[in-house]
PDB file of N, CA, C and O in Angstrom:
ATOM      1  N   MET A   1      13.511  46.632 -44.812  1.00  0.00           N
ATOM      2  CA  MET A   1      12.500  46.265 -43.852  1.00  0.00           C
ATOM      3  C   MET A   1      11.198  45.981 -44.608  1.00  0.00           C
ATOM      4  O   MET A   1      10.750  46.820 -45.390  1.00  0.00           O
ATOM      5  N   PRO A   2      10.586  44.818 -44.390  1.00  0.00           N
ATOM      6  CA  PRO A   2       9.345  44.470 -45.093  1.00  0.00           C
ATOM      7  C   PRO A   2       8.195  45.429 -44.767  1.00  0.00           C
ATOM      8  O   PRO A   2       7.979  45.817 -43.619  1.00  0.00           O
ATOM      9  N   ILE A   3       7.473  45.789 -45.821  1.00  0.00           N
ATOM     10  CA  ILE A   3       6.340  46.708 -45.705  1.00  0.00           C
ATOM     11  C   ILE A   3       5.150  46.089 -46.427  1.00  0.00           C
ATOM     12  O   ILE A   3       5.305  45.431 -47.456  1.00  0.00           O
ATOM     13  N   ALA A   4       3.950  46.311 -45.867  1.00  0.00           N
ATOM     14  CA  ALA A   4       2.720  45.879 -46.528  1.00  0.00           C
ATOM     15  C   ALA A   4       1.651  46.939 -46.333  1.00  0.00           C
ATOM     16  O   ALA A   4       1.642  47.666 -45.339  1.00  0.00           O
ATOM     17  N   PHE A   5       0.752  47.011 -47.300  1.00  0.00           N
ATOM     18  CA  PHE A   5      -0.439  47.837 -47.187  1.00  0.00           C
ATOM     19  C   PHE A   5      -1.621  46.895 -47.074  1.00  0.00           C
ATOM     20  O   PHE A   5      -1.775  45.980 -47.882  1.00  0.00           O
ATOM     21  N   VAL A   6      -2.457  47.120 -46.068  1.00  0.00           N
ATOM     22  CA  VAL A   6      -3.618  46.264 -45.840  1.00  0.00           C
ATOM     23  C   VAL A   6      -4.872  47.108 -46.035  1.00  0.00           C
ATOM     24  O   VAL A   6      -5.078  48.105 -45.342  1.00  0.00           O
ATOM     25  N   MET A   7      -5.711  46.696 -46.994  1.00  0.00           N
ATOM     26  CA  MET A   7      -6.986  47.359 -47.228  1.00  0.00           C
ATOM     27  C   MET A   7      -8.037  46.582 -46.446  1.00  0.00           C
ATOM     28  O   MET A   7      -8.093  45.355 -46.521  1.00  0.00           O
ATOM     29  N   ILE A   8      -8.862  47.293 -45.704  1.00  0.00           N
ATOM     30  CA  ILE A   8      -9.826  46.639 -44.819  1.00  0.00           C
ATOM     31  C   ILE A   8     -11.249  47.060 -45.159  1.00  0.00           C
ATOM     32  O   ILE A   8     -11.536  48.247 -45.307  1.00  0.00           O
ATOM     33  N   ASN A   9     -12.142  46.071 -45.282  1.00  0.00           N
ATOM     34  CA  ASN A   9     -13.580  46.307 -45.307  1.00  0.00           C
ATOM     35  C   ASN A   9     -14.055  46.097 -43.885  1.00  0.00           C
ATOM     36  O   ASN A   9     -13.851  45.031 -43.303  1.00  0.00           O
ATOM     37  N   ALA A  10     -14.694  47.123 -43.322  1.00  0.00           N
ATOM     38  CA  ALA A  10     -15.113  47.080 -41.923  1.00  0.00           C
ATOM     39  C   ALA A  10     -16.627  46.918 -41.805  1.00  0.00           C
ATOM     40  O   ALA A  10     -17.380  47.279 -42.709  1.00  0.00           O
ATOM     41  N   GLU A  11     -17.048  46.370 -40.678  1.00  0.00           N
ATOM     42  CA  GLU A  11     -18.474  46.330 -40.367  1.00  0.00           C
ATOM     43  C   GLU A  11     -18.958  47.775 -40.257  1.00  0.00           C
ATOM     44  O   GLU A  11     -18.244  48.641 -39.751  1.00  0.00           O
ATOM     45  N   LEU A  12     -20.167  48.023 -40.731  1.00  0.00           N
ATOM     46  CA  LEU A  12     -20.726  49.361 -40.711  1.00  0.00           C
ATOM     47  C   LEU A  12     -20.751  49.924 -39.294  1.00  0.00           C
ATOM     48  O   LEU A  12     -21.292  49.302 -38.379  1.00  0.00           O
ATOM     49  N   GLY A  13     -20.164  51.099 -39.121  1.00  0.00           N
ATOM     50  CA  GLY A  13     -20.145  51.771 -37.830  1.00  0.00           C
ATOM     51  C   GLY A  13     -18.969  51.429 -36.933  1.00  0.00           C
ATOM     52  O   GLY A  13     -18.829  52.000 -35.852  1.00  0.00           O
ATOM     53  N   SER A  14     -18.119  50.502 -37.370  1.00  0.00           N
ATOM     54  CA  SER A  14     -16.984  50.092 -36.526  1.00  0.00           C
ATOM     55  C   SER A  14     -15.667  50.774 -36.914  1.00  0.00           C
ATOM     56  O   SER A  14     -14.628  50.492 -36.317  1.00  0.00           O
ATOM     57  N   GLU A  15     -15.703  51.653 -37.891  1.00  0.00           N
ATOM     58  CA  GLU A  15     -14.474  52.233 -38.442  1.00  0.00           C
ATOM     59  C   GLU A  15     -13.637  52.986 -37.405  1.00  0.00           C
ATOM     60  O   GLU A  15     -12.428  52.774 -37.316  1.00  0.00           O
ATOM     61  N   LYS A  16     -14.256  53.843 -36.639  1.00  0.00           N
ATOM     62  CA  LYS A  16     -13.504  54.661 -35.663  1.00  0.00           C
ATOM     63  C   LYS A  16     -12.835  53.790 -34.603  1.00  0.00           C
ATOM     64  O   LYS A  16     -11.672  54.011 -34.266  1.00  0.00           O
ATOM     65  N   ALA A  17     -13.561  52.800 -34.075  1.00  0.00           N
ATOM     66  CA  ALA A  17     -12.998  51.892 -33.070  1.00  0.00           C
ATOM     67  C   ALA A  17     -11.860  51.070 -33.670  1.00  0.00           C
ATOM     68  O   ALA A  17     -10.839  50.842 -33.022  1.00  0.00           O
ATOM     69  N   LEU A  18     -12.046  50.630 -34.909  1.00  0.00           N
ATOM     70  CA  LEU A  18     -10.996  49.865 -35.581  1.00  0.00           C
ATOM     71  C   LEU A  18      -9.735  50.697 -35.763  1.00  0.00           C
ATOM     72  O   LEU A  18      -8.631  50.209 -35.522  1.00  0.00           O
ATOM     73  N   LEU A  19      -9.886  51.942 -36.185  1.00  0.00           N
ATOM     74  CA  LEU A  19      -8.724  52.817 -36.362  1.00  0.00           C
ATOM     75  C   LEU A  19      -7.944  52.948 -35.062  1.00  0.00           C
ATOM     76  O   LEU A  19      -6.715  52.878 -35.062  1.00  0.00           O
ATOM     77  N   LYS A  20      -8.649  53.136 -33.961  1.00  0.00           N
ATOM     78  CA  LYS A  20      -7.986  53.268 -32.667  1.00  0.00           C
ATOM     79  C   LYS A  20      -7.195  52.004 -32.325  1.00  0.00           C
ATOM     80  O   LYS A  20      -6.050  52.084 -31.882  1.00  0.00           O
ATOM     81  N   GLU A  21      -7.812  50.837 -32.533  1.00  0.00           N
ATOM     82  CA  GLU A  21      -7.130  49.573 -32.245  1.00  0.00           C
ATOM     83  C   GLU A  21      -5.944  49.355 -33.178  1.00  0.00           C
ATOM     84  O   GLU A  21      -4.863  48.962 -32.739  1.00  0.00           O
ATOM     85  N   LEU A  22      -6.154  49.611 -34.464  1.00  0.00           N
ATOM     86  CA  LEU A  22      -5.091  49.409 -35.445  1.00  0.00           C
ATOM     87  C   LEU A  22      -3.860  50.249 -35.125  1.00  0.00           C
ATOM     88  O   LEU A  22      -2.732  49.766 -35.228  1.00  0.00           O
ATOM     89  N   ARG A  23      -4.070  51.487 -34.744  1.00  0.00           N
ATOM     90  CA  ARG A  23      -2.951  52.389 -34.468  1.00  0.00           C
ATOM     91  C   ARG A  23      -2.145  51.980 -33.246  1.00  0.00           C
ATOM     92  O   ARG A  23      -1.034  52.471 -33.048  1.00  0.00           O
ATOM     93  N   SER A  24      -2.689  51.087 -32.420  1.00  0.00           N
ATOM     94  CA  SER A  24      -1.966  50.625 -31.235  1.00  0.00           C
ATOM     95  C   SER A  24      -1.203  49.323 -31.485  1.00  0.00           C
ATOM     96  O   SER A  24      -0.503  48.839 -30.596  1.00  0.00           O
ATOM     97  N   ILE A  25      -1.331  48.759 -32.670  1.00  0.00           N
ATOM     98  CA  ILE A  25      -0.674  47.486 -32.986  1.00  0.00           C
ATOM     99  C   ILE A  25       0.782  47.725 -33.397  1.00  0.00           C
ATOM    100  O   ILE A  25       1.084  48.647 -34.154  1.00  0.00           O
ATOM    101  N   GLU A  26       1.666  46.883 -32.887  1.00  0.00           N
ATOM    102  CA  GLU A  26       3.085  46.940 -33.236  1.00  0.00           C
ATOM    103  C   GLU A  26       3.263  46.865 -34.748  1.00  0.00           C
ATOM    104  O   GLU A  26       2.693  45.991 -35.401  1.00  0.00           O
ATOM    105  N   GLY A  27       4.042  47.767 -35.295  1.00  0.00           N
ATOM    106  CA  GLY A  27       4.352  47.752 -36.718  1.00  0.00           C
ATOM    107  C   GLY A  27       3.422  48.586 -37.579  1.00  0.00           C
ATOM    108  O   GLY A  27       3.736  48.858 -38.738  1.00  0.00           O
ATOM    109  N   VAL A  28       2.283  48.997 -37.038  1.00  0.00           N
ATOM    110  CA  VAL A  28       1.373  49.840 -37.816  1.00  0.00           C
ATOM    111  C   VAL A  28       1.941  51.255 -37.834  1.00  0.00           C
ATOM    112  O   VAL A  28       1.996  51.939 -36.812  1.00  0.00           O
ATOM    113  N   VAL A  29       2.354  51.668 -39.012  1.00  0.00           N
ATOM    114  CA  VAL A  29       2.976  52.972 -39.201  1.00  0.00           C
ATOM    115  C   VAL A  29       1.901  54.033 -39.446  1.00  0.00           C
ATOM    116  O   VAL A  29       2.028  55.182 -39.023  1.00  0.00           O
ATOM    117  N   GLU A  30       0.845  53.615 -40.141  1.00  0.00           N
ATOM    118  CA  GLU A  30      -0.206  54.543 -40.526  1.00  0.00           C
ATOM    119  C   GLU A  30      -1.506  53.775 -40.710  1.00  0.00           C
ATOM    120  O   GLU A  30      -1.498  52.656 -41.223  1.00  0.00           O
ATOM    121  N   ALA A  31      -2.627  54.368 -40.295  1.00  0.00           N
ATOM    122  CA  ALA A  31      -3.954  53.788 -40.513  1.00  0.00           C
ATOM    123  C   ALA A  31      -4.916  54.934 -40.786  1.00  0.00           C
ATOM    124  O   ALA A  31      -5.044  55.858 -39.982  1.00  0.00           O
ATOM    125  N   ASN A  32      -5.593  54.864 -41.934  1.00  0.00           N
ATOM    126  CA  ASN A  32      -6.473  55.953 -42.344  1.00  0.00           C
ATOM    127  C   ASN A  32      -7.805  55.434 -42.863  1.00  0.00           C
ATOM    128  O   ASN A  32      -7.865  54.408 -43.541  1.00  0.00           O
ATOM    129  N   GLU A  33      -8.870  56.153 -42.538  1.00  0.00           N
ATOM    130  CA  GLU A  33     -10.185  55.862 -43.094  1.00  0.00           C
ATOM    131  C   GLU A  33     -10.234  56.492 -44.484  1.00  0.00           C
ATOM    132  O   GLU A  33      -9.797  57.627 -44.670  1.00  0.00           O
ATOM    133  N   VAL A  34     -10.769  55.752 -45.463  1.00  0.00           N
ATOM    134  CA  VAL A  34     -10.812  56.239 -46.839  1.00  0.00           C
ATOM    135  C   VAL A  34     -12.192  55.997 -47.436  1.00  0.00           C
ATOM    136  O   VAL A  34     -12.971  55.187 -46.932  1.00  0.00           O
ATOM    137  N   TYR A  35     -12.479  56.711 -48.517  1.00  0.00           N
ATOM    138  CA  TYR A  35     -13.691  56.475 -49.294  1.00  0.00           C
ATOM    139  C   TYR A  35     -13.339  55.546 -50.441  1.00  0.00           C
ATOM    140  O   TYR A  35     -12.221  55.584 -50.955  1.00  0.00           O
ATOM    141  N   GLY A  36     -14.279  54.717 -50.843  1.00  0.00           N
ATOM    142  CA  GLY A  36     -14.052  53.833 -51.976  1.00  0.00           C
ATOM    143  C   GLY A  36     -14.435  52.414 -51.647  1.00  0.00           C
ATOM    144  O   GLY A  36     -15.279  52.164 -50.787  1.00  0.00           O
ATOM    145  N   VAL A  37     -13.807  51.490 -52.339  1.00  0.00           N
ATOM    146  CA  VAL A  37     -14.107  50.073 -52.171  1.00  0.00           C
ATOM    147  C   VAL A  37     -13.765  49.600 -50.756  1.00  0.00           C
ATOM    148  O   VAL A  37     -14.468  48.758 -50.196  1.00  0.00           O
ATOM    149  N   TYR A  38     -12.699  50.131 -50.183  1.00  0.00           N
ATOM    150  CA  TYR A  38     -12.283  49.755 -48.831  1.00  0.00           C
ATOM    151  C   TYR A  38     -12.566  50.901 -47.867  1.00  0.00           C
ATOM    152  O   TYR A  38     -12.728  52.049 -48.281  1.00  0.00           O
ATOM    153  N   ASP A  39     -12.624  50.577 -46.584  1.00  0.00           N
ATOM    154  CA  ASP A  39     -12.943  51.559 -45.554  1.00  0.00           C
ATOM    155  C   ASP A  39     -11.704  52.109 -44.854  1.00  0.00           C
ATOM    156  O   ASP A  39     -11.676  53.267 -44.438  1.00  0.00           O
ATOM    157  N   ILE A  40     -10.675  51.259 -44.730  1.00  0.00           N
ATOM    158  CA  ILE A  40      -9.457  51.639 -44.003  1.00  0.00           C
ATOM    159  C   ILE A  40      -8.243  51.124 -44.768  1.00  0.00           C
ATOM    160  O   ILE A  40      -8.257  50.012 -45.296  1.00  0.00           O
ATOM    161  N   VAL A  41      -7.194  51.942 -44.824  1.00  0.00           N
ATOM    162  CA  VAL A  41      -5.918  51.529 -45.406  1.00  0.00           C
ATOM    163  C   VAL A  41      -4.867  51.622 -44.302  1.00  0.00           C
ATOM    164  O   VAL A  41      -4.752  52.637 -43.615  1.00  0.00           O
ATOM    165  N   VAL A  42      -4.101  50.536 -44.148  1.00  0.00           N
ATOM    166  CA  VAL A  42      -3.091  50.453 -43.085  1.00  0.00           C
ATOM    167  C   VAL A  42      -1.733  50.165 -43.698  1.00  0.00           C
ATOM    168  O   VAL A  42      -1.606  49.303 -44.567  1.00  0.00           O
ATOM    169  N   LYS A  43      -0.721  50.885 -43.245  1.00  0.00           N
ATOM    170  CA  LYS A  43       0.662  50.604 -43.638  1.00  0.00           C
ATOM    171  C   LYS A  43       1.335  49.919 -42.452  1.00  0.00           C
ATOM    172  O   LYS A  43       1.336  50.432 -41.334  1.00  0.00           O
ATOM    173  N   VAL A  44       1.909  48.745 -42.726  1.00  0.00           N
ATOM    174  CA  VAL A  44       2.565  47.955 -41.680  1.00  0.00           C
ATOM    175  C   VAL A  44       4.020  47.755 -42.072  1.00  0.00           C
ATOM    176  O   VAL A  44       4.326  47.397 -43.210  1.00  0.00           O
ATOM    177  N   GLU A  45       4.919  47.991 -41.110  1.00  0.00           N
ATOM    178  CA  GLU A  45       6.355  47.858 -41.358  1.00  0.00           C
ATOM    179  C   GLU A  45       6.985  47.181 -40.146  1.00  0.00           C
ATOM    180  O   GLU A  45       6.886  47.674 -39.022  1.00  0.00           O
ATOM    181  N   LEU A  46       7.642  46.033 -40.392  1.00  0.00           N
ATOM    182  CA  LEU A  46       8.282  45.276 -39.311  1.00  0.00           C
ATOM    183  C   LEU A  46       9.630  44.744 -39.783  1.00  0.00           C
ATOM    184  O   LEU A  46       9.878  44.675 -40.987  1.00  0.00           O
ATOM    185  N   PRO A  47      10.505  44.367 -38.848  1.00  0.00           N
ATOM    186  CA  PRO A  47      11.871  43.969 -39.212  1.00  0.00           C
ATOM    187  C   PRO A  47      11.979  42.700 -40.058  1.00  0.00           C
ATOM    188  O   PRO A  47      12.911  42.572 -40.853  1.00  0.00           O
ATOM    189  N   THR A  48      11.044  41.761 -39.902  1.00  0.00           N
ATOM    190  CA  THR A  48      11.143  40.510 -40.666  1.00  0.00           C
ATOM    191  C   THR A  48       9.821  40.198 -41.360  1.00  0.00           C
ATOM    192  O   THR A  48       8.753  40.621 -40.918  1.00  0.00           O
ATOM    193  N   MET A  49       9.916  39.456 -42.447  1.00  0.00           N
ATOM    194  CA  MET A  49       8.728  39.047 -43.187  1.00  0.00           C
ATOM    195  C   MET A  49       7.838  38.146 -42.328  1.00  0.00           C
ATOM    196  O   MET A  49       6.612  38.248 -42.380  1.00  0.00           O
ATOM    197  N   ASP A  50       8.457  37.268 -41.542  1.00  0.00           N
ATOM    198  CA  ASP A  50       7.675  36.387 -40.667  1.00  0.00           C
ATOM    199  C   ASP A  50       6.860  37.182 -39.658  1.00  0.00           C
ATOM    200  O   ASP A  50       5.690  36.877 -39.426  1.00  0.00           O
ATOM    201  N   ARG A  51       7.471  38.200 -39.058  1.00  0.00           N
ATOM    202  CA  ARG A  51       6.759  39.027 -38.073  1.00  0.00           C
ATOM    203  C   ARG A  51       5.648  39.829 -38.761  1.00  0.00           C
ATOM    204  O   ARG A  51       4.565  39.996 -38.200  1.00  0.00           O
ATOM    205  N   LEU A  52       5.912  40.316 -39.960  1.00  0.00           N
ATOM    206  CA  LEU A  52       4.915  41.060 -40.720  1.00  0.00           C
ATOM    207  C   LEU A  52       3.697  40.176 -41.007  1.00  0.00           C
ATOM    208  O   LEU A  52       2.559  40.596 -40.798  1.00  0.00           O
ATOM    209  N   LYS A  53       3.936  38.971 -41.478  1.00  0.00           N
ATOM    210  CA  LYS A  53       2.844  38.037 -41.769  1.00  0.00           C
ATOM    211  C   LYS A  53       2.049  37.705 -40.513  1.00  0.00           C
ATOM    212  O   LYS A  53       0.821  37.629 -40.552  1.00  0.00           O
ATOM    213  N   GLU A  54       2.738  37.510 -39.421  1.00  0.00           N
ATOM    214  CA  GLU A  54       2.077  37.175 -38.161  1.00  0.00           C
ATOM    215  C   GLU A  54       1.160  38.307 -37.687  1.00  0.00           C
ATOM    216  O   GLU A  54       0.017  38.062 -37.302  1.00  0.00           O
ATOM    217  N   VAL A  55       1.656  39.527 -37.716  1.00  0.00           N
ATOM    218  CA  VAL A  55       0.862  40.669 -37.263  1.00  0.00           C
ATOM    219  C   VAL A  55      -0.376  40.850 -38.153  1.00  0.00           C
ATOM    220  O   VAL A  55      -1.471  41.098 -37.649  1.00  0.00           O
ATOM    221  N   ILE A  56      -0.204  40.726 -39.452  1.00  0.00           N
ATOM    222  CA  ILE A  56      -1.342  40.884 -40.363  1.00  0.00           C
ATOM    223  C   ILE A  56      -2.346  39.753 -40.163  1.00  0.00           C
ATOM    224  O   ILE A  56      -3.546  40.001 -40.041  1.00  0.00           O
ATOM    225  N   SER A  57      -1.868  38.527 -40.129  1.00  0.00           N
ATOM    226  CA  SER A  57      -2.762  37.370 -40.020  1.00  0.00           C
ATOM    227  C   SER A  57      -3.486  37.286 -38.690  1.00  0.00           C
ATOM    228  O   SER A  57      -4.693  37.048 -38.649  1.00  0.00           O
ATOM    229  N   ARG A  58      -2.764  37.477 -37.619  1.00  0.00           N
ATOM    230  CA  ARG A  58      -3.355  37.267 -36.297  1.00  0.00           C
ATOM    231  C   ARG A  58      -3.915  38.526 -35.662  1.00  0.00           C
ATOM    232  O   ARG A  58      -5.021  38.506 -35.120  1.00  0.00           O
ATOM    233  N   ARG A  59      -3.173  39.613 -35.722  1.00  0.00           N
ATOM    234  CA  ARG A  59      -3.604  40.826 -35.013  1.00  0.00           C
ATOM    235  C   ARG A  59      -4.611  41.634 -35.827  1.00  0.00           C
ATOM    236  O   ARG A  59      -5.682  41.973 -35.323  1.00  0.00           O
ATOM    237  N   ILE A  60      -4.283  41.944 -37.068  1.00  0.00           N
ATOM    238  CA  ILE A  60      -5.152  42.818 -37.854  1.00  0.00           C
ATOM    239  C   ILE A  60      -6.401  42.084 -38.324  1.00  0.00           C
ATOM    240  O   ILE A  60      -7.515  42.559 -38.108  1.00  0.00           O
ATOM    241  N   ARG A  61      -6.229  40.937 -38.961  1.00  0.00           N
ATOM    242  CA  ARG A  61      -7.381  40.205 -39.499  1.00  0.00           C
ATOM    243  C   ARG A  61      -8.279  39.651 -38.407  1.00  0.00           C
ATOM    244  O   ARG A  61      -9.442  39.341 -38.664  1.00  0.00           O
ATOM    245  N   GLY A  62      -7.757  39.521 -37.190  1.00  0.00           N
ATOM    246  CA  GLY A  62      -8.533  38.984 -36.083  1.00  0.00           C
ATOM    247  C   GLY A  62      -9.338  40.008 -35.308  1.00  0.00           C
ATOM    248  O   GLY A  62     -10.071  39.642 -34.389  1.00  0.00           O
ATOM    249  N   LEU A  63      -9.223  41.275 -35.651  1.00  0.00           N
ATOM    250  CA  LEU A  63      -9.942  42.318 -34.920  1.00  0.00           C
ATOM    251  C   LEU A  63     -11.452  42.242 -35.169  1.00  0.00           C
ATOM    252  O   LEU A  63     -11.898  41.956 -36.280  1.00  0.00           O
ATOM    253  N   ASN A  64     -12.221  42.501 -34.119  1.00  0.00           N
ATOM    254  CA  ASN A  64     -13.672  42.597 -34.273  1.00  0.00           C
ATOM    255  C   ASN A  64     -13.993  43.775 -35.171  1.00  0.00           C
ATOM    256  O   ASN A  64     -13.427  44.857 -35.014  1.00  0.00           O
ATOM    257  N   GLY A  65     -14.888  43.569 -36.096  1.00  0.00           N
ATOM    258  CA  GLY A  65     -15.277  44.629 -37.015  1.00  0.00           C
ATOM    259  C   GLY A  65     -14.610  44.537 -38.373  1.00  0.00           C
ATOM    260  O   GLY A  65     -15.002  45.245 -39.301  1.00  0.00           O
ATOM    261  N   VAL A  66     -13.597  43.669 -38.510  1.00  0.00           N
ATOM    262  CA  VAL A  66     -12.941  43.476 -39.808  1.00  0.00           C
ATOM    263  C   VAL A  66     -13.727  42.420 -40.585  1.00  0.00           C
ATOM    264  O   VAL A  66     -13.781  41.256 -40.188  1.00  0.00           O
ATOM    265  N   ARG A  67     -14.337  42.841 -41.701  1.00  0.00           N
ATOM    266  CA  ARG A  67     -15.092  41.896 -42.542  1.00  0.00           C
ATOM    267  C   ARG A  67     -14.178  41.157 -43.506  1.00  0.00           C
ATOM    268  O   ARG A  67     -14.281  39.940 -43.660  1.00  0.00           O
ATOM    269  N   SER A  68     -13.283  41.898 -44.156  1.00  0.00           N
ATOM    270  CA  SER A  68     -12.361  41.285 -45.109  1.00  0.00           C
ATOM    271  C   SER A  68     -11.153  42.197 -45.289  1.00  0.00           C
ATOM    272  O   SER A  68     -11.188  43.381 -44.953  1.00  0.00           O
ATOM    273  N   THR A  69     -10.080  41.612 -45.831  1.00  0.00           N
ATOM    274  CA  THR A  69      -8.861  42.385 -46.076  1.00  0.00           C
ATOM    275  C   THR A  69      -8.263  42.030 -47.432  1.00  0.00           C
ATOM    276  O   THR A  69      -8.540  40.975 -48.002  1.00  0.00           O
ATOM    277  N   LEU A  70      -7.450  42.926 -47.921  1.00  0.00           N
ATOM    278  CA  LEU A  70      -6.614  42.687 -49.091  1.00  0.00           C
ATOM    279  C   LEU A  70      -5.240  43.199 -48.717  1.00  0.00           C
ATOM    280  O   LEU A  70      -5.084  44.372 -48.378  1.00  0.00           O
ATOM    281  N   THR A  71      -4.234  42.326 -48.776  1.00  0.00           N
ATOM    282  CA  THR A  71      -2.885  42.709 -48.395  1.00  0.00           C
ATOM    283  C   THR A  71      -1.999  42.804 -49.612  1.00  0.00           C
ATOM    284  O   THR A  71      -1.985  41.909 -50.458  1.00  0.00           O
ATOM    285  N   MET A  72      -1.251  43.906 -49.698  1.00  0.00           N
ATOM    286  CA  MET A  72      -0.303  44.103 -50.780  1.00  0.00           C
ATOM    287  C   MET A  72       1.081  44.286 -50.176  1.00  0.00           C
ATOM    288  O   MET A  72       1.335  45.261 -49.468  1.00  0.00           O
ATOM    289  N   MET A  73       1.974  43.343 -50.460  1.00  0.00           N
ATOM    290  CA  MET A  73       3.351  43.402 -49.984  1.00  0.00           C
ATOM    291  C   MET A  73       4.172  44.264 -50.940  1.00  0.00           C
ATOM    292  O   MET A  73       4.053  44.153 -52.160  1.00  0.00           O
ATOM    293  N   VAL A  74       4.993  45.113 -50.366  1.00  0.00           N
ATOM    294  CA  VAL A  74       5.856  45.981 -51.162  1.00  0.00           C
ATOM    295  C   VAL A  74       7.041  45.175 -51.681  1.00  0.00           C
ATOM    296  O   VAL A  74       7.666  44.418 -50.939  1.00  0.00           O
ATOM    297  N   ILE A  75       7.340  45.348 -52.969  1.00  0.00           N
ATOM    298  CA  ILE A  75       8.499  44.690 -53.574  1.00  0.00           C
ATOM    299  C   ILE A  75       9.703  45.586 -53.359  1.00  0.00           C
ATOM    300  O   ILE A  75       9.662  46.783 -53.643  1.00  0.00           O
ATOM    301  N   GLU A  76      10.764  44.999 -52.859  1.00  0.00           N
ATOM    302  CA  GLU A  76      11.951  45.812 -52.587  1.00  0.00           C
ATOM    303  C   GLU A  76      12.949  45.701 -53.697  1.00  0.00           C
ATOM    304  O   GLU A  76      14.011  46.321 -53.637  1.00  0.00           O
TER     305      GLU A  76
END
């Protein structure tokens, strides 16, 4: 099953609302606020690579408060 980790830079003060929204998205297995270069790390797991790409591109990257992302696909 395809897995990706998405690192998110969030607008200042939007982290808690983003976490709530992220955790309700299909395929989001885990979403955590972190310290460092990124504000939130999300683990996404879906049955197909096409569905994984769609959820990351449209659902996650399209959320209000997301400034930028870095996606790392897991090699199987």
